[in-house]
N, C-alpha and C positions, 0 to 999 in steps of 0.2 A: 842413198849412195852405198854399196857393199866395199869391204875391206879392199876386193878386188881393184872394184872399179876406181877406189881411190889412188891404191900407189898408181895405178894403168896411169890415171890422169900426173898423177903426180912426175912421171917418169918424164910425160910428154909434153907439157905444159913452157916450160921455155922456152919449147921450140915450135911448137905446131901451132902453124898461122889462124886458128880461131883463136887461141888462147892468148899468142901477144897479139892479135888486132884490138880483143878487147880492154889485154891492159894500155896500148894506144889509147881506146876511149877514156878511160880510168883516169889517166893521166891529163888530158886534157880538160874534161871536167872538174876537175881537182885545179886546174889553174883560175878556173872561174870562182872557185870559191873565198878565195882571201886567205889570210893568214889561218895556217895548220892551228889545227888543237888536238881534242882528245876524240878517236874514233874506234870505232868496233865493225868488224869485218866477220858477219853474219855466217853461219856455211860456208866455208874459207875454205875447208879440205887443208891440199899442205899449206897456203898460207903465200900461193903467188900474190893476188890482188894485192893482200896485205903487208907483204915487201914495198910494193907499188908506193902505198902511203906512207909507213918510214919513209924512204928515198923521200919524201915529198918534205917532210921534215914532221909527219904529224902522229903523236903520240897513238897508235895502233894498237891492239888486240886480234885477235884470229878467235872465233868462235865456231865449233863445231859439234855432232852428238855422237859426233864416232871418235871411239878412244885411238885407233888407228891414227884418224888424220891429225888427232892434236898432237899425238906423240912423233909424226915425223913432222911439222910443222913446227914442232921446237926443238926436234934433230936438226931443220933445217934452218933454227937461230931465229925462231918468229916467236914471240909472243904468244902464246895458246894456251884457253880454259874449255874445257869441254861443256857445254852447255843446248839445251834446248829452246830454240828461237821461239817458242810460245810463251818459255817462263824465262826471262834471262838474268841472268844474277847479279843486274847493275842495278842503282841507285838510278830514281828517277832523274830526268833531265842535266844528266851527270858527261853523255858527249854532245860534241858539237856535229859530227856527218857519221850515219851509218849505212856501210854499203852492204848489199844482199841481190847476189851472183846469184842466176840460176839456185831460187832455196822457198820462193813461194809456192813454185810449180811442185814443190814433191809434197805440201804438206797440205791435208784435208783443210785443215782450218788458217788456212790464208789469211781471216782475221784478225786471228790473234796475236800473229806474228807480223801482222800491219800495226798493231794495237801497242805490242811490244816495243815497236819500233820507233811511233810516238812520245810513249812512254820515258823510254830513256835519254830521248831528247832533248835536250834543252831549248827553247825557243831563238827562233832563227836558226837553229842547226836542220841541218839538211841529211835529206836521205837519196842515194844513188840504187836503182833497184834495177835488175837484168832480168825476164824472163821469157821462156820460148814462143812464138806466135802462134796463131793461127790454130783451132783444131782440126782445119781442114789438109794443116803437115803431120796430123799424127800417124805415129808408125811403132816399128817394133820397138825402134830405137828407143821410143819415150816407155815402154815397157820394161827395159830393158835396165833404163837409167833410174826407173824410179816415179818419174811421175806420175800424176794425179791428173792435171789439164794445164795445154796449153792457152795461153789470153789474148783476147781480143782490147786494143785503146778503154772501148769502153768497162770493159768487164775490171779489166786492173788499175781502174783510172777509182770508179766506185768502192774498192778495196781499201786503196790508201786514200781516199777524203773521208770514209766512215771511218777509219782510225781518227782523223783528229788532222791528216793533215793536210798541205792543198801544194796540186800540182802547179810545178814551174812549167814544167816540159816536158814531153812526149814521145821520142822517134819510133822509126823502125833499125835497125843497122842488117846488115849480111842480106840488102834487098837486090844487087848485082845475082848474088849465085843462088837465089830462091829457084831460079825457073830448075836448076839443076839438084837445086838439096832435093826438091821436091818428086824430082825424077828418082832420082837416088832411094830416098825415103820409101816408094810406092814396093822398091822389089829386097827392099831391107831385113833381113831376118836377127839384130841385135842392135846392142853398140858401134856408133861410128867412132867412136873413141880409137884409132891404134895410128902409129907409126905412116907416116906418108914417105913417098919415093922422094927426095932431096926439094927437083924440079917442079913436083906435082904440088909441094907446101911452099912455096915461093911462089908459083902461078896463085895460087890460093889468096893466100897475102897478098898480094899485090892487085889481086881483085877486088879486093875489101878494104885495102887502104886508099883506093879511090874515091869510095864515095865519102872522104870526107872531103872532097872537094866539087863534091856532085850533088845539084839537088834532087836529092832521091827520101830522105829520111821524112816524106809522106805517105813513103807509096808500102807496098805489104813486103815486109823483110821475113827474116828465118828469127831473130830476138827482135823484144820492143823494148827500150832501154827507158826508163823513171828519173827525173830530176825534182824531187816532191821537197818541202820544206815543212818546220810546226812553225806558224802564225806567231808573231810578237805584233807587240804597240811599235815595236820600236825599227818594224819591218814593214818598208812600205808596202 
């Protein structure tokens, strides 16, 4: 992701419905993982998700390939290091949780990223992954933000399982807005990331928040979430 896009993301992520509601998903998942430990947030940009980890009690570090992202994350008080997700500068088995939101789709060698996630995880450690869903939604937005691919459930599962991780759960997000997104993306001429009128932003946030209470996660959405773990003899 280019420096301009990173700066735009950081300026919007605290209020923009997309990022705000994804942080709600992350908070919910963290509550299921038990006692906090050491966490690594890969492709963290300005560290919005890293801050959620820290607030939940995790000893979290943000990583990104962009010098701009790392500098801005540090400026916001987020521990951050510059790192390539295909060769993480962390010891094997040294972290209890890896988050990788909107990372795999940017890297051609997504298998190497998955392998690095598995390598740095301690036995029984978890990975929380989010990727854009469905190549039929491909648009100028994907080109503008540097996507290499969008995923289906089976393609994401294959990459993660080949790395030695066990999938606990995979589900769709942003299901209710998919028809609107598909229509908008057909006319898209670039990145969707922009400030929205307050009422529009609040309305979109409310629609996506409703998915927490509706049985829609098995349907097609705009994003795929996955929770996986590194196997351990101590884990059931």
